[in-house]
C-alpha distance (Angstrom), angle and dihedral (degrees) to the residues before:
residue distance angle dihedral
X1 . . .
X2 3.78 . .
X3 3.80 93.7 .
X4 3.76 92.6 53.5
X5 3.82 98.8 37.8
X6 3.79 96.9 40.3
X7 3.79 102.9 36.9
X8 3.81 118.2 7.6
X9 3.79 100.2 40.4
X10 3.82 100.2 43.8
X11 3.81 97.3 34.4
X12 3.80 104.7 32.3
X13 3.81 113.0 18.0
X14 3.79 96.8 76.0
X15 3.82 88.9 72.7
X16 3.82 99.3 20.0
X17 3.81 92.5 54.3
X18 3.81 103.1 127.2
X19 3.78 92.1 -105.7
X20 3.81 106.0 65.0
X21 3.80 121.4 73.8
X22 3.83 91.3 -100.1
X23 3.81 110.1 124.2
X24 3.79 97.4 -138.7
X25 3.79 115.1 67.2
X26 3.83 122.1 -155.7
X27 3.82 105.1 166.6
X28 3.80 91.4 128.1
X29 3.80 134.9 17.1
X30 3.81 92.3 -108.6
X31 3.84 92.2 49.7
X32 3.78 90.7 48.1
X33 3.80 92.6 52.0
X34 3.80 93.1 45.1
X35 3.84 92.1 48.4
X36 3.78 94.6 47.9
X37 3.81 94.5 47.1
X38 3.83 94.2 45.3
X39 3.78 117.2 119.8
X40 3.78 119.5 -102.2
X41 3.77 136.2 28.9
X42 3.74 128.4 -77.2
X43 3.80 112.9 -95.4
X44 3.81 94.3 -105.6
X45 3.80 88.2 61.3
X46 3.82 101.7 30.1
X47 3.79 94.1 115.1
X48 3.80 90.0 54.3
X49 3.79 94.0 55.2
X50 3.81 93.5 -140.2
X51 3.77 115.1 157.2
X52 3.80 118.4 -133.3
X53 3.78 92.2 -125.1
X54 3.78 127.1 7.1
X55 3.81 105.4 -165.4
X56 3.79 109.7 -124.3
X57 3.82 93.0 10.6
X58 3.80 112.6 81.6
X59 3.80 94.9 166.7
X60 3.83 89.3 56.1
X61 3.77 92.4 49.1
X62 3.79 120.7 99.7
X63 3.82 91.3 -144.0
X64 3.80 92.3 64.5
X65 3.80 93.6 39.8
X66 3.84 91.3 52.4
X67 3.82 91.3 52.6
X68 3.77 92.8 52.1
X69 3.80 124.6 79.0
X70 3.81 101.7 -96.2
X71 3.81 116.1 29.5
X72 3.80 115.2 -170.0
X73 3.81 90.6 -123.7
X74 3.76 138.6 17.6
X75 3.79 123.1 2.8
X76 3.77 132.1 -40.6
X77 3.78 111.7 -102.1
X78 2.91 131.2 -89.6
X79 3.79 92.5 36.8
X80 3.78 133.2 -157.1
X81 3.77 100.8 52.4
X82 3.81 94.3 -60.8
X83 3.79 114.4 149.7
X84 3.76 113.5 -78.7
X85 3.80 117.8 -110.1
X86 3.81 108.9 -93.4
X87 3.79 116.5 -102.7
X88 3.82 89.9 -119.6
X89 3.80 89.7 57.8
X90 3.82 92.2 47.1
X91 3.82 87.2 51.2
X92 3.83 89.0 51.7
X93 3.80 90.1 52.9
X94 3.81 91.7 46.5
X95 3.81 92.5 49.8
X96 3.85 91.1 50.2
X97 3.79 88.5 53.2
X98 3.83 92.5 43.5
X99 3.82 89.1 52.2
X100 3.81 91.0 55.5
X101 3.84 102.9 -85.0
X102 3.81 90.4 -99.7
X103 3.83 119.2 -175.9
X104 3.79 93.0 -122.8
X105 3.75 110.3 -176.4
X106 3.79 130.8 161.8
X107 2.91 121.0 -61.4
X108 3.82 88.0 41.0
X109 3.76 118.6 -118.2
X110 3.83 114.6 -116.8
X111 3.81 90.6 -110.9
X112 3.82 88.7 59.1
X113 3.78 94.1 47.3
X114 3.80 90.9 57.9
X115 3.79 91.6 58.9
X116 3.77 136.5 34.6
X117 3.79 91.0 -105.6
X118 3.78 96.1 111.5
X119 3.77 92.0 49.7
X120 3.79 87.1 69.0
X121 3.75 94.6 44.9
X122 3.74 100.4 44.6
């Protein structure tokens, strides 16, 4: 999907690849979705109780907060002086979350067909 191929894979998967110590694994689209929708916070933010993704609430979602300039916990992503994620891509992530953070894959699931969610994702 667009979200995975345009944002998560090129910008995140080099560290979140299922093999490095990073907690979130994005080696495939399915793994990325499962990791982001998993219950609980990542360990660097456990004391804050912030969920990785809160469907319908991008501003309450750790994923969006970590991509912006001053996350409430842990480091901004991507770390180490790498170029920040473009604002257009952050908006794409936020819109996916706002639309319910659905795991839209081809062929689209019926729940995605009913809404414009898959239009965002590919």
